[in-house]
C-alpha positions, 0 to 999 in steps of 0.5 A: 500500500502506498503512503498516500493510500495508507494515510487515506485509510487512516483518515477513514478509520478516524472518520468511522471512529467519530461515528463509533464514539457517539454510537449507542451502548446497545449498538456496540453491545450488538456489534460485539455479539455479532463478531463473536458469532462470526468468529465461531461460524467462520472458524474453519477459514480462520483455522486454515489460515492459522495452520499455514502461518504455523507451518511457515513459522516452523519451517523458519525455525521460530522458537517454541515460545512464539509458536505457542502464541501463534497457535489459534486453537479451539480453546483460544477461540472459545476464550476470545468469544467468551471475552467478547460476550463478557465485554458486551455485559460490561457497563458502558465506559463512555460518559461515566461521571468521574467527578462532579461538584457544584461551584455555585447553586446551579453551576455544575462542573463534571469530569466525564469519560470519552473515547481517546479516538484512534489507537494504533496497536503493534503487537506480537504473534498472537491472533487471539490478542487481535480479537481482544484488542478489537473488542476493547476498542469497539466497546470503548468507542475507539477506532483501531489500527492493528499491526500484528507479528509477520508470523501471524499475517494470514491469521490476522488478515482473516480475523480482520476480514471477519470482524469487518464483515460482522459490523459493516451494516451497523451505523459506524460501518467497518472502517473503524478497524484497519489491519496493516502488515509491513514495516513500511506501514509501521513507519507511516503509523509512527508518523500519523500524528493527527490521525492516531491519538495513542500508540500501544506497542507490545514486543521486545524492549528494543522495539518499544524503545524504537517506537518511543524514539520515532514518534510524536504520538503518545505511547503506553505499554511495557517492554519486558516481563521480568516477573519475580516471586519471593518465597518468604520464610513464613510462607506455607511451603506446600501452597508456595510450591503450587503457586510457583509451579503455576507461575512458571508452567501455566503459560510460560510464553506469557509476559506475566509468567515468573522468570525469577524465584527468590527464596528466603535462606531460612527455608532453602533446605526444606523448600528447594528440594520440593520445588526442584522435584516439581520443576524437574517433573514438569521439564523446567530448566533451572539456573540456580545461584551458589546457595540454591544449587546445593538443594537443586542438583539438576540445576545449572549454575546461574550467571548474572545475566540469568537474573536479567533474562525473560525466558518465555519458556520452561526455564527460570532462575532461582536465587537465595536471599536473606530477607524480604528487603534483599528480595525487594532490592533484587526486584528493583535492580533486575525487574521490569516493573511488570508483576511481582509476588510475595508468598508469606504469612507475615502481614508486616512483610507483605505490607513492606513488599507491596509498598516497596516494589515499584511494579504495575501489579504486586501480588500477595500469596498468588500466582503472577499469572493472574496479571491479566485484564480478563482475570481482573474482570476487565473483559480483556486487555490491550496489554500491561502498562508499566508507565505511571501515567494514564494507565498502569497494569492491565489496560482494559476499557478504562485505560482506553478512555480520556476525560473532559471537564464539562461546566454547565452554567446560566450566564456566569462570568469570571468578572462576577467572582473577581476583585474585592467585591466578587462572589465566593465559590462554595465548591460543594462536592457532589461525587 
């Protein structure tokens, strides 16, 4: 696609988004249900295109972690259609009153939510992510421009086709969603200030930084998922083994899988042999430091690099620490501010960990794999944001909204409230 025609397509998305932003709640709910039905009825075509992507990826030597993300299976189809239907059941995110106060009798100020506009999403080889993102954009009244990984090109192209077909007869039509495919298209997207209001890149640290360095469009997202789980000396060790196993094996290719396990020195002789056994039984390769490897004979010696590695596979690092304070220091030095967990029965240590760990998600006595918009009850997510502005953690509907201050009066002027004889505001909070 030429640059001119691509920008014309961006303009069409913006135009459709302006209609979508004022569509009714019922119409957007109907659209989500239509998409869910269309995905189910068109699954054979989708699976066929995904099979071609899988064959090509295997032939190209794509790592197993990427292949797991690339596969669009019956289970993933059920998951995304369920997510769409749950989004349809969510309350309308448009027009929520976040703040309301009466400046004077009959002089009302409100802060309300509105769609951001057009969002550009660049994500990894996950066809199911495309459906989640499209659903969130639609429910929140935003246009969406999607660039998936090249490994999933055929799958993504078919999914966009099915989604567009499902909404073509609604008031906002099908131009609210656009799929782009090439690196040149991405370069145009980064220059699309005025057409695109927000970029959300999901990929390697280097790629996210490339996006940030080459656009004037606001960017939110995260680069790495270097998640850690700290097992405190007061933890219930049987529960800790179960949680640690889930955090590593439930979906090792996910950004919220634990990559580093920190274990208090007082429990290593009892806990690490148990952990070593379940990890061995599940085919997990362990990189253990000098103190941990004594109790994990099948492990390999850890290097400094291992504690800065996002494995995205059945592989992890284990380190022995002296206290919750040392665990926090390790996380602050090596973590990526994504998701970190403490397993403990000591409230003081839990509170310290929650207060001191500077991550978007901080968990107590549960698996890091819970860091997900669907599991948070957000319906789905466009990604995990690790920045501290606008949105943080799983970005669901609320993260795709902006706000406006609405002030409704009856002829009031600033002059009336100025000078020594001016009226005084009474500022009554209504919400």
